[in-house]
C-alpha positions as CSV (number, residue, x, y, z in Angstrom):
1,X,94.4,185.1,173.6
2,X,97.4,184.8,171.2
3,X,99.9,187.7,171.2
4,X,99.7,190.0,168.2
5,X,102.5,189.4,165.8
6,X,103.5,191.5,162.8
7,X,104.2,189.7,159.5
8,X,107.7,189.8,158.1
9,X,106.7,192.4,155.6
10,X,105.1,194.6,158.2
11,X,108.1,194.3,160.5
12,X,110.4,195.3,157.7
13,X,108.1,198.2,156.7
14,X,108.1,199.5,160.3
15,X,111.9,199.2,160.4
16,X,112.2,201.3,157.2
17,X,109.9,204.0,158.6
18,X,112.0,204.0,161.8
19,X,115.2,204.3,159.8
20,X,113.8,207.3,157.8
21,X,112.6,209.0,161.0
22,X,116.1,208.6,162.5
23,X,117.8,209.8,159.3
24,X,115.5,212.8,159.2
25,X,116.2,213.7,162.8
26,X,120.0,213.4,162.4
27,X,120.0,215.4,159.2
28,X,118.0,218.2,160.9
29,X,120.5,218.2,163.8
30,X,123.5,218.4,161.5
31,X,121.9,221.2,159.5
32,X,121.4,223.2,162.7
33,X,125.2,223.0,163.3
34,X,126.7,223.4,159.8
35,X,123.9,225.3,158.0
36,X,122.4,224.9,154.6
37,X,125.5,223.7,152.7
38,X,125.0,222.2,149.2
39,X,125.6,218.8,150.6
40,X,123.0,219.2,153.4
41,X,120.5,220.6,150.9
42,X,121.1,217.6,148.7
43,X,120.8,215.2,151.6
44,X,117.5,216.9,152.7
45,X,116.1,216.6,149.2
46,X,117.0,212.9,149.1
47,X,115.4,212.2,152.4
48,X,112.3,214.1,151.5
49,X,112.1,212.1,148.2
50,X,112.5,208.9,150.2
51,X,109.5,209.8,152.3
52,X,107.5,210.2,149.2
53,X,108.8,207.0,147.6
54,X,108.2,205.0,150.8
55,X,104.8,206.6,151.4
56,X,103.7,205.5,148.0
57,X,105.6,202.2,147.7
58,X,104.8,200.4,151.0
59,X,101.0,200.7,150.8
60,X,101.1,199.4,147.2
61,X,103.3,196.4,148.2
62,X,101.0,195.7,151.1
63,X,98.0,195.6,148.8
64,X,99.2,192.4,147.1
65,X,100.7,191.0,143.9
66,X,98.3,192.5,141.4
67,X,98.7,196.1,142.6
68,X,102.5,195.7,142.9
69,X,102.7,194.4,139.3
70,X,100.7,197.4,138.1
71,X,103.1,199.8,140.0
72,X,106.2,198.3,138.4
73,X,104.5,198.3,135.0
74,X,103.9,202.0,135.4
75,X,107.5,202.5,136.6
76,X,108.7,200.7,133.5
77,X,106.5,202.9,131.3
78,X,107.8,206.1,132.9
79,X,111.5,205.1,132.8
80,X,111.1,204.0,129.2
81,X,109.6,207.4,128.4
82,X,112.5,209.1,130.1
83,X,115.1,207.0,128.2
84,X,113.4,207.6,124.8
85,X,112.8,211.3,125.5
86,X,116.6,212.1,125.5
87,X,117.3,209.5,122.7
88,X,117.2,210.9,119.1
89,X,114.5,209.1,117.1
90,X,113.0,209.5,113.7
91,X,109.5,209.3,112.2
92,X,110.4,205.8,110.9
93,X,110.7,204.6,114.5
94,X,107.1,205.3,115.4
95,X,105.9,201.7,114.9
96,X,108.8,200.3,117.0
97,X,108.2,202.8,119.7
98,X,104.5,202.0,119.8
99,X,105.4,198.3,120.2
100,X,107.8,199.1,123.0
101,X,105.3,201.1,125.0
102,X,102.1,199.4,124.3
103,X,103.1,195.8,123.5
104,X,106.3,195.0,125.3
105,X,105.4,196.6,128.6
106,X,101.9,195.1,129.1
107,X,102.9,191.7,127.6
108,X,106.0,191.4,129.8
109,X,104.1,192.2,133.0
110,X,101.2,189.9,132.0
111,X,103.8,187.1,131.9
112,X,105.0,188.2,135.3
113,X,101.4,188.0,136.6
114,X,100.9,184.5,135.1
115,X,104.2,183.2,136.5
116,X,105.2,181.9,133.0
117,X,108.9,181.9,133.6
118,X,110.0,180.4,130.3
119,X,108.5,183.0,128.1
120,X,109.0,185.8,130.6
121,X,112.7,185.2,130.6
122,X,113.2,185.2,126.8
123,X,110.3,187.3,125.4
124,X,112.2,190.6,125.2
125,X,115.9,189.5,124.7
126,X,115.0,186.9,122.0
127,X,111.6,187.6,120.3
128,X,111.5,191.3,121.1
129,X,115.1,191.8,119.8
130,X,114.3,190.4,116.4
131,X,110.7,191.7,116.2
132,X,111.6,195.3,116.8
133,X,114.4,195.2,114.3
134,X,112.0,193.6,111.7
135,X,109.3,196.2,112.3
136,X,111.8,199.1,111.9
137,X,112.5,197.9,108.3
138,X,108.9,198.8,107.2
139,X,109.8,202.5,107.2
140,X,112.8,201.8,104.9
141,X,114.7,204.5,106.7
142,X,118.4,203.5,106.7
143,X,119.8,206.7,108.2
144,X,121.6,205.6,111.5
145,X,119.5,202.4,111.3
146,X,121.8,200.4,113.6
147,X,122.2,203.2,116.2
148,X,118.4,203.9,116.3
149,X,117.5,200.2,116.8
150,X,120.2,199.7,119.4
151,X,119.0,202.7,121.5
152,X,115.4,201.5,121.5
153,X,116.4,197.9,122.3
154,X,118.6,199.1,125.1
155,X,115.8,201.2,126.5
156,X,113.4,198.2,126.5
157,X,116.0,195.8,128.0
158,X,116.8,198.2,130.8
159,X,113.4,199.7,131.6
160,X,111.1,196.8,130.9
161,X,113.0,193.6,131.0
162,X,115.4,194.5,133.9
163,X,112.9,196.2,136.1
164,X,110.2,193.5,135.6
165,X,112.4,191.0,137.5
166,X,111.7,192.8,140.8
167,X,107.9,192.0,140.9
168,X,108.7,188.6,139.5
169,X,110.2,187.7,142.9
170,X,106.6,187.5,144.2
171,X,106.0,184.3,142.2
172,X,109.1,182.3,143.3
173,X,107.8,179.3,145.2
174,X,110.5,178.6,147.8
175,X,110.0,175.8,150.3
176,X,109.1,176.9,153.8
177,X,108.7,180.5,152.6
178,X,105.3,180.4,151.0
179,X,103.3,183.6,151.3
180,X,106.4,185.6,152.3
181,X,107.5,186.7,148.9
182,X,106.6,190.3,149.6
183,X,109.1,190.4,152.4
184,X,111.8,189.1,150.0
185,X,110.9,191.8,147.4
186,X,111.1,194.4,150.2
187,X,114.5,192.9,151.3
188,X,115.8,193.3,147.7
189,X,114.6,196.8,147.4
190,X,116.0,197.8,150.8
191,X,119.5,196.4,150.1
192,X,119.8,198.0,146.6
193,X,118.5,201.4,147.7
194,X,120.4,201.4,151.0
195,X,123.5,200.6,149.1
196,X,122.9,203.8,146.9
197,X,122.3,205.9,150.0
198,X,125.3,204.6,152.0
199,X,127.6,204.9,149.0
200,X,126.6,208.6,148.8
201,X,127.1,209.1,152.6
202,X,130.5,207.3,152.7
203,X,131.6,209.1,149.5
204,X,130.8,212.5,151.0
205,X,132.4,211.7,154.4
206,X,135.6,210.0,153.3
207,X,135.6,209.7,149.5
208,X,139.0,210.5,148.0
209,X,139.6,208.2,145.0
210,X,137.2,208.5,142.1
211,X,136.0,205.3,140.5
212,X,135.1,206.8,137.2
213,X,135.4,210.6,137.4
214,X,134.3,211.2,133.8
215,X,131.2,208.9,134.0
216,X,130.1,209.6,137.6
217,X,132.2,212.2,139.5
218,X,130.4,211.4,142.8
219,X,131.3,207.7,142.9
220,X,134.4,206.9,144.9
221,X,136.2,203.7,146.0
222,X,135.6,204.6,149.6
223,X,131.9,205.1,149.0
224,X,131.6,201.8,147.1
225,X,133.4,199.8,149.7
226,X,131.9,201.5,152.8
227,X,128.4,201.8,151.4
228,X,128.4,198.3,149.8
229,X,129.7,196.6,152.8
230,X,127.2,198.4,155.1
231,X,124.2,197.4,152.9
232,X,125.5,193.8,152.7
233,X,125.8,193.6,156.5
234,X,122.3,195.0,156.9
235,X,121.2,192.3,154.4
236,X,122.8,189.6,156.5
237,X,121.1,191.0,159.6
238,X,117.7,190.8,157.9
239,X,118.2,187.2,156.8
240,X,115.4,186.0,159.1
241,X,112.9,187.8,156.8
242,X,114.1,185.7,153.9
243,X,114.6,182.0,153.1
244,X,118.4,182.6,153.3
245,X,120.9,182.0,156.0
246,X,122.9,185.0,157.3
247,X,125.9,184.0,155.0
248,X,123.6,183.5,152.0
249,X,121.9,186.8,152.6
250,X,125.3,188.5,152.8
251,X,126.6,187.0,149.6
252,X,123.3,187.8,147.7
253,X,123.5,191.3,149.1
254,X,127.0,191.7,147.7
255,X,125.8,190.5,144.3
256,X,123.0,193.1,144.5
257,X,125.4,195.8,145.5
258,X,127.9,195.0,142.7
259,X,125.2,194.7,140.0
260,X,123.5,197.9,141.2
261,X,126.7,199.8,141.2
262,X,127.5,198.9,137.6
263,X,123.9,199.7,136.7
264,X,124.3,203.2,137.9
265,X,127.7,203.5,136.3
266,X,126.6,202.1,132.9
267,X,123.5,204.3,132.7
268,X,125.6,207.3,133.8
269,X,127.8,206.6,130.7
270,X,124.6,206.4,128.6
271,X,123.4,209.8,129.9
272,X,126.8,211.4,129.3
273,X,126.9,210.0,125.7
274,X,123.5,211.6,125.1
275,X,124.5,214.9,126.7
276,X,122.3,214.7,129.7
277,X,123.0,215.0,133.5
278,X,119.8,213.3,134.7
279,X,117.1,211.2,133.1
280,X,114.5,213.7,134.2
281,X,113.5,216.0,137.1
282,X,110.4,214.3,138.4
283,X,112.0,213.4,141.8
284,X,113.6,216.3,143.6
285,X,117.1,215.4,144.8
286,X,117.1,212.3,142.6
287,X,116.5,213.4,139.1
288,X,114.2,211.2,137.1
289,X,112.6,207.9,137.9
290,X,115.3,206.0,136.0
291,X,118.0,207.8,138.1
292,X,116.4,206.0,141.1
293,X,115.9,202.7,139.4
294,X,119.1,202.3,137.4
295,X,120.6,200.0,140.0
296,X,117.3,198.1,140.3
297,X,117.3,197.5,136.5
298,X,120.7,195.8,136.7
299,X,120.5,194.0,140.0
300,X,116.9,192.6,139.9
301,X,117.6,190.1,137.1
302,X,120.8,189.0,138.9
303,X,119.1,188.5,142.3
304,X,116.0,186.9,140.7
305,X,118.0,184.2,138.8
306,X,120.4,183.5,141.6
307,X,117.5,182.9,144.0
308,X,115.5,180.8,141.4
309,X,118.6,178.7,140.6
310,X,119.7,178.0,144.2
311,X,116.4,178.0,146.2
312,X,113.6,177.0,143.9
313,X,113.3,173.2,143.5
């Protein structure tokens, strides 16, 4: 009888659950000593939210490519709704908004499912860019025409185009890694989200110098360096679950961290410009869905194209 072996995806999933259990226990022990301070309450809410996200996300990823694509399509729809909900629009934008929600989202994810890389990579930034601008002329509403179009196109680029690159990882055919794409997607999500968590922890423990106090008061140099380096080292340690060597996994993790950091910073600037603190309130301790996926929207295309260029024949 052959010994039972977990798949790379299952092993990573067990590790994530174990990490959350450890984090929950440590946070409870610290809370017993220091009490319910604002920082501890925020940390507790974040961990509870992570249990919900992991409890929903891992089973979906385990069910296969089709269900995973549907999940990310729903996430794109929700984040797009959050973005548009705090962005001023006019009646003349209805046709463009309909196209954004009910044409761009399903068409982009249909291309992901088909593995049609050529059209997937240019549909929104090329054809969508010109098509949405053309459609907006039908209303003949010239008031703030450029600003309104730019906001909608930004929303589609971030929420649909950017996020769709995460499930697209499932269709990269890498030699000697066939059938293990789900583990690579989980590796990417783990690094980008662990970076966010560790930046928060390092920032609270030793953060002194603000990176951009007006845009994001909680982001510090110490948090970025400590959290980013921690996430990158974890990425290197997990290289055996990917087609990368330890050094390659570390460098790719650094790219994920940097892109994700600027994703959070850029979208914080967008929120501030629109007079909002969070994109929504659907996830306690995290804000809206886009508050949790801002780093994914920026880092997924970077990671996807780096992997495709260097590792796909």
